[in-house]
N, C-alpha and C positions, 0 to 999 in steps of 0.2 A: 455401543455408545449412546448415551442418553440424550435427549433433545436440547439439554442445557450445556452439553459439551462440545456441540457441533451446530453451526447456522449456516445456511446459504442464501446469499442476498443477489437477487438479479437487479442491476444498475444500468439505465439508459444513460447512453454516452452523451449527457447534458449536464452542464454545471449547476443546474437547478436541483439535480439530485444530491448534492454534496450535504445539505442539511440532514436530509432522510438518513443517508449513509452514517453520518457522526451519531446520530440518535440510536440507530441499530448496533452500531459499534459499542456505545456506552451502556446500552440495555443487555448485550452480550456479556461484557467485562463485568457488569453489576458491581458487587461490593468485594469481588474477588482479588483486587488489587489497590494499590495506594494511588492517591490522586497524581502524584509524580509520574508513576507508570502509565496510569490511564490516559495522561496528557501527552505523553511520550507515543504511545501506540497510536492515539488519535493522529497527532501530527504526521508520523509516518504514512499512516493508510490516507489520511487527506491529501498529502502530497503526492502519494502515488496514484489514487484514483484521479486526481485533477491533471497529473501528467499524462495519463493515458487520454483523458477527454481532449485536453488542449493539444497535445503533440501527436498522440495515436491517430486522430482523425482532424487532420488540419482542414478539409473540406467537409461541410455539414454532411453528416450520413447518420441515417438511422441505424444503431447497433446497440448491442447490449454487452455488458461484461457480468461477470460472476465473481463475487467475493465470498470465498468460503472461509469460515472463522471456525477453529478448533482449539481447544484447551485441553491440556492434560496436567499432571503433576508438576512437570518441569517447565513448561513453556506455553506460550500461545502461539498459534500458526495460522497465518492469513494468506490465502492464495488468491490472487487476482488473475483471472483469464480473460483474454479480450482478442478481437480480431483487427485491431489497429496496426498501424505500421510496425514491423518487427523491430524492437529495439532491445539489446541486452545491456542493462545498467551495470552489471557486474563487469563489463568489459570497458566502461566509461571511467576514464581516469579523472577523480575529483581534484579539483584545485584546492589549494588551502584557503580558509576562510579569508585570510588577509588578501591573497591574490584574487579572489571573487570580488571581496569589497572595493579594493583599489583599481580593479579593471572596469568597475561598474557594469559588470556583466549582468545580462538580463536572465540569466538561467544559471543552473549548477548548485545553487543553495539547497534545494530541495533533495536531490540525489544525494548530496553530500551528508545532509541531515540524516535521511533515512538509513544511510551506511553507518552512521555513528551509532544510532539506536537500535537498529535491527541486523540480524544475519539475513543476508539477502542472496537468494538463489533464483536462477533464471533457466528457463527451458524454452526452446523453440518448439511448438507442435506443428504438426503437418496434418492436412486433409480436413478442414481447410487450415491453412497457415494462421497460428495464433501465437500470443505471447502467454506464459505461464510464469508469474512472478511470485515467489514465495518469500514470505517475511516472517521471521522467527524472533520472538522476544522472550529470553530466558528468565523465568521468575528468580527473583532475588529473595533475601531472607525476609523482607518487609511485604512480600505478596503472597 
């Protein structure tokens, strides 16, 4: 696999890293997709990385997560591995947009958005306990 089809990014669990993460994702995607696809992928990854930082580490702790980005003919695959609080978003039942809005919920919009845009897979790793979240975006005819 050539260097352009895979990239690994180490991210400190600090919100100040989000700008760098977005830039790295844009660079990785390059001109290989439409603007709408790029924006959907960016939204999904931004939400996912933010959730790890904000909810996986409620107490300040110096830690690092890994974002592995891969592309092939049929899809883009993004895998986030972290040592935050174990959480499987595939088991989290997403409320409807209407329910989230009307309840004034402080959360849930991000996970729901990611599940609408990406195929989401989760695996709990051990030694040490870690989350492994894989997000897959299947390429369309415009990508």
